[in-house]
Every structure is written in structure tokens, then in C-alpha cells.
C-alpha positions in Angstrom: 18.7 -22.1 6.1 16.6 -23.7 8.9 16.1 -20.4 10.7 15.2 -18.5 7.6 12.4 -21.5 6.9 11.3 -21.3 10.6 10.7 -17.3 10.1 8.9 -17.8 6.9 6.3 -19.9 8.7 5.6 -16.8 10.9 5.3 -14.4 8.1 1.8 -12.9 7.8 0.3 -10.2 5.7 -3.2 -8.8 7.0 -4.6 -7.2 3.9 -7.8 -5.0 3.8 -8.2 -3.8 0.2 -11.5 -2.2 -1.5 -12.7 -1.8 -5.0 -14.0 1.7 -5.7 -15.9 0.9 -8.7 -18.1 -1.6 -6.9 -17.5 -1.8 -3.1 -18.8 0.6 -0.4 -16.0 2.6 0.9 -14.9 1.2 4.4 -14.8 3.5 7.1 -11.2 3.5 7.5 -10.7 5.0 3.9 -13.3 7.6 4.1 -12.0 11.2 3.9 -13.8 12.4 7.1 -12.1 9.5 9.0 -8.5 10.6 8.1 -7.6 11.1 11.9 -9.1 8.1 13.0 -7.1 6.1 10.4 -3.9 7.5 11.7 -4.8 6.7 15.4 -5.9 3.3 14.2 -2.5 2.6 12.5 -0.7 4.2 15.3 -2.5 1.7 17.7 -1.2 -1.1 15.7 2.3 0.2 15.6 2.3 0.4 19.5 2.6 -3.4 19.4 -1.2 -4.4 19.7 -0.6 -7.4 17.3 3.0 -8.1 17.1 3.8 -7.6 21.1 7.2 -6.3 19.9 8.8 -3.2 18.3 10.4 -5.2 15.6 9.3 -7.1 12.7 6.4 -5.2 11.5 5.8 -3.0 8.4 2.3 -1.1 7.9 1.4 -0.1 4.4 -1.2 2.4 3.8 -2.7 3.6 0.5 -5.9 5.3 -0.5 -7.5 1.8 -1.2 -5.4 -0.6 0.8 -4.1 -1.1 4.3 -1.8 -4.0 4.9 0.2 -5.1 7.9 3.4 -7.4 7.5 4.4 -9.0 10.6 6.4 -12.2 12.0 3.8 -13.7 14.5 3.3 -17.3 16.1 -0.4 -16.5 16.3 -2.7 -18.5 13.8 -4.4 -16.6 10.9 -7.8 -16.6 12.4 -6.6 -15.2 15.6 -4.5 -12.3 14.1 -7.7 -11.4 11.9 -9.8 -11.2 15.3 -7.4 -9.1 17.0 -6.9 -6.9 13.9 -10.9 -6.5 13.8 -11.1 -5.8 17.5 -8.6 -2.9 17.2 -10.4 -1.5 14.0 -13.8 -1.6 16.2 -12.3 1.1 18.5 -12.3 3.5 15.8 -14.8 2.4 13.0 -18.5 1.1 13.1 -18.5 -0.8 9.7 -18.0 -4.6 9.2 -15.7 -5.7 6.4 -14.9 -9.2 7.8 -15.4 -10.9 4.2 -12.9 -8.2 2.7 -10.3 -8.9 5.3 -7.4 -11.5 4.1 -4.5 -13.1 5.5 -1.8 -14.5 3.5 0.7 -16.7 5.3 4.0 -18.1 4.7 4.8 -18.4 1.1 1.3 -17.1 0.2 2.4 -14.0 1.9 5.7 -13.6 -0.1 3.8 -14.1 -3.3 1.3 -11.5 -2.6 4.0 -8.9 -1.6 5.6 -9.6 -4.8 2.5 -9.5 -6.9 1.7 -6.2 -5.0 5.1 -4.7 -5.6 5.2 -5.6 -9.0 1.9 -3.9 -9.9 0.1 -7.0 -10.5 -2.7 -6.2 -7.9 -3.3 -2.8 -9.2 -5.7 -1.5 -11.9 -2.8 -0.9 -13.9 -0.3 -3.7 -14.5 3.1 -2.5 -13.7 2.0 0.7 -11.9 4.8 3.0 -11.1 3.2 4.4 -7.9 3.0 1.1 -6.0 6.6 0.1 -6.5 7.9 3.2 -5.5 5.6 3.6 -2.3 6.8 0.2 -1.1 10.3 0.8 -2.0 10.2 4.2 0.2 8.3 2.6 3.0 10.7 -0.4 3.3 13.6 1.9 3.5 11.9 4.1 6.3 11.1 0.9 8.3 14.7 -0.3 7.7 16.1 2.9 9.0 13.6 3.1 11.9 14.6 -0.5 13.0 10.9 -1.7 13.0 10.8 -4.1 10.3 13.7 -6.7 11.6 16.2 -8.4 9.5 13.9 -11.1 7.8 11.1 -8.6 6.8 13.9 -6.4 5.6 15.5 -8.9 3.5 12.0 -10.1 2.3 11.0 -6.7 1.1 14.4 -6.0 -0.6 14.0 -9.5 -2.4 10.5 -8.7 -3.3 11.6 -5.3 -4.9 14.2 -7.0 -6.8 11.9 -9.8 -8.4 9.3 -6.8 -9.0 11.9 -4.9 -11.1 12.3 -8.0 -13.4 8.7 -8.7 -13.6 7.9 -5.2 -14.5 10.3 -5.3 -17.5 8.1 -8.1 -18.8 4.8 -6.9 -18.2 5.2 -3.0 -19.1 5.9 -1.6 -22.4 7.0 1.9 -23.0 4.1 2.4 -25.6 1.5 1.3 -22.9 0.0 3.4 -20.0 1.9 2.5 -17.0 1.1 5.1 -14.4 -1.9 7.1 -13.0 -0.6 10.5 -14.2 -0.4 8.9 -17.7 -3.9 7.8 -17.5 -5.1 11.3 -16.5 -3.3 12.6 -19.7 -5.0 10.2 -21.9 -8.4 11.0 -20.5 -7.9 15.0 -21.3 -6.7 14.1 -24.6 -9.9 11.8 -25.3 -12.0 14.7 -24.0 -10.2 17.5 -26.2 -8.8 19.2 -23.3 -5.5 20.6 -22.9 -5.1 21.7 -19.0 -2.9 24.7 -18.1 -4.1 24.8 -14.4 -4.5 21.9 -12.3 -5.5 21.5 -8.7 -4.2 18.6 -6.7 -5.7 17.3 -3.6 -3.2 15.8 -0.9 0.3 15.4 -0.7 0.9 11.7 -0.7 3.2 9.8 -3.1 0.4 9.8 -5.8 -0.2 13.6 -5.5 3.2 14.4 -6.0 3.8 11.9 -8.9 0.6 13.5 -10.5 1.9 17.2 -9.9 5.4 16.2 -11.2 3.9 14.8 -14.4 1.7 17.8 -15.1 4.5 20.2 -14.6 6.5 18.4 -16.7 3.8 18.7 -19.5 3.6 22.2 -19.0 0.7 22.9 -16.6 0.5 25.2 -13.6 0.0 22.9 -10.7 -1.3 23.8 -7.3 -1.1 21.2 -4.3 -3.9 21.6 -1.7 -3.3 19.7 1.6 -6.2 17.4 2.3 -6.3 18.7 5.8 -7.1 22.4 4.3 
């Protein structure tokens, strides 16, 4: 127990999130900077922050970049180092947008995120699946380390129970269902749909619309 509590004290989440409805798009999320985003995240995974090949998980979505690590550095130092790496690739300043959750706050944030409580849609399906797939990949690759592996597994377990409470079969729970609701409200019945990108959300949308009888074409965002 003492060792577990000690590791928890060094558990941090460095979180960059933006709201596309009200915020200017940070450089890392701009379509034209996709290759820079990959280089930036690869730079971090080369131990620029953790100085170790273990105890690290990097989550990337279209509106979120989060780094989960075990580090004995204080939050302000971690923030500064993250920003210094960012400046190697992007010219914008987002200091006020960057948040760091440490120790128990980091655990609470991970549970909220995995449960869909940090999403536009409570109980969002996509973020849960994305974190599940990501944690499995990092576990297999040996990058996360024992404590973070167990932390993500526990967060997913708690999130499953939370989602049962906050979701309802009669309510919209995913972005594909929102797209269906939108087209219905517009009086449109799509027969052909073009999906840009091959990420988890794109695949979720494609699978959903194929199931609903539409012809779907997926175009890789590199094309």
C-alpha cells in the first residue's frame, strides 16, 4: 500500500484541450500541422519529459492531447518542459489552456474523461473505446508501467459503472447518433456518405451509417 501511495504522489496528467465552439484552434490541432503533431508526440515519447521508457501514456484526439506520466518533478516544471517541446513545432501560445492534474486529481480526471463526463455528450462511446484501445496498446508495448496500467484498468472499470448511470438507451450517446438526429431534423435521408479520416471516430461513424443502409466512402486525411 505504501508503495502504491508513493507512486500516486508522482502521477500527473498534462492536458491540452480546446473547445471548437469558442476557442481558436491551437496549432497542434490544425489540419495542416498533422505531421508536426506526430513529430511533437514522438518527441515526447523519446523521453523528453519522463526520462524513462516506461510509465508514460499519450492520448491524442481531434480536440485533446494528454500525457499521463509518473514523475518526481513538480507540476510547474512539467508544464514548462511540455511547452518548451511544443515550441519546437508550433508558434502559438496556449499557456492558459494547459492544465496539470496531479495525484488524486489526476485519477479523478482520468475517470471523468473515460466515463464521458468531459465530453460534449455525457457517456460518449468513442472516448471510452479510444482509451480502452490505447491502454491495451501501451500495456502490450511495455511503455505504461505497472502502476499506470493498473490505473487505466481501474478507471475503465469505474467508467463502465458510471456510464450505466448517466446514459439511457433512449438518449443520444454517440456522435454517429447525433449525425443521424441532425439529418432527420433536416429531412434528409443520406444514401451516400463521405467520411474524412481513418481514426476511431471515423470508423465509428462509418460503421454506424453502413448499418443504417448508407453507402460509405472513407477518405484518408492524407489524401
